[in-house]
N, C-alpha and C positions, 0 to 999 in steps of 0.2 A: 433415491433418497441418499443424501450424503451421510457421513458418520453421524451416529446418534447424538442428540443434544446432551444426554447424560454424560457421554464421554467429553463433550465440549465443556460442560460445567466442571468436571473433575480436572481437566487440563487447565482450565482458567484458574482454578483454585490452587493447584499443586504443581503440575508439570511446567506451566508457563513461567513460574517464578524462577525455576532452575534454568529453563531455556533462555530466558532474557539475558543471562550472563554470557552466553556463547553464540546465540543465533545470529548476531550481527557480523560474525566473522567466518562462519562455516559456509562452504559452497552449497547452494540450493536453499539456504535459510536466510532470513532477514527479520528485521523488527520494524513494524509499521507504527509510526507515531501519528496519532489522530486525535481530534478534538471531539469530546462527547457532544452530541447534538442536543441533549437536554441539560446536562450538567455544566458544559463549557470547560470541563477538566481535560487535561492532556493524558492520554492513555498510550501504552506501548504494548503491542501484541506480536508474539513470534509467529512467523508465517513461512511458507515455502514460496520463494520468489525466484524468477528466472529472467535474465536479461534478454531483450528483444531489440530489433532495430527501432531506435527512438524511444524506448521505454522498458517497462517490465510487465511480466505476467505473474499474478499471484494466484496460486491454487486455492479454491474455496472448498477446503476439506469438510467444512461444516455447513456449506451452502451459503446462499445470499442473505439468510436471515440472521447471521451473526451480527452482534452489535458493532464490531469494528467495521464491517462492510457497510452497514447502514450509516455509520458516522462518516466514513470516507465519501460515500455517495452524496450525503447531505452537504458536506463541506466542499466537495468538488476537488479536493486535493489532500495530500498527506506527505509525510516524509518517510523515507525508507533508509534504514541503516543496513548496509550490505557490504561484505568484504572490507569491513573496517572504515567505510566512508558513508557520508549522508548524501542522499539525493532527494530533491524536491520533485514530487510527482503531481500530475493534474489530469483532468479529463478522464475520470474513471468510467469504465464500461464493463458491464457484466455480460459475459459471453457463455453460451452453452455449446459444448463440443463433445458429443458422445464418443468420438474417436480419440480425443485427447492428443491429436496429432502434433500439437505444439510441444509436448513433453518428451523428455528422454525416455527410453524404454523402461528402465527401472521405476521411474516416477509414474509413467503411464500404467504400469502393472499395479502399483499400489493404489492409484486413484480409481482404477477399474474395480479393485477388490472392495473398496469402500463406497463404490458407486458415487463418485464425485465428478460430474461432468462439467461443472461450471468453473470459470476463472474470471479474475478481474484484470483487464488490460488498462495500463496507465501510461501516460506519456511523460517524458522528462520535461520539467518546466524550464524553459529557457528564459532567464532573467535578462532584461535589457541592461546592457552595460552603460554605466553613467560616466560620461566624460565631462571635462571641465565646461565644454560648450553647452552640452545638454543640461547640466546642473545650473549653469548661469541662465539659460533661457527659461528654465522652470522657475527659478527665483524671480526673474523679471515678470513672468506671467502672474505669479502670486502677488507681487508688488502692484502690478497694474490692476488686478482685480480688487485690491483693497482700496485703491484710490477712488 
C-alpha cells in the first residue's frame, strides 16, 4: 500500500501549491500537466520524475489510483516540466517493481519506507518535423479531398 490517501489529500490542498513554484526546476522533481478525464480542465501536479533512455519514470508515491495517474492513462499523454524545460510524453505504462531497481539509493529507501512499488514509464513524444515539402503535400491532399 503506497502512502495514505489522507496524506495525498493534504498535499493536494496545501503542499502542492508551494511545490508547484519550484518542482519544475529541482533535480528529481517535475510538474506533470494533464487534462482531466471528466472535466477537460488542465491540471498541474508535482511529482518525482527521473530521466531514462527514451523517456521518464515517475514514482507513484500514492499509487495508481491518483487522479493525475488516471488522467494521464486516459489521455495517453502528458507534458512534463523538468529542469526548467517542457517535454511532451506519451505511451504511459504502469509498472510494479518491488525492488525499485530503477531508482537511486536514497529514492529507493524512501519509496520502500512508504511501500510504493509502482511507477509510470513514459516515452518522449517525437514530433514529425514539418518541412516545406511535407507541408505542401499535406495542403495538396486537403485540396484534392475537397474537390
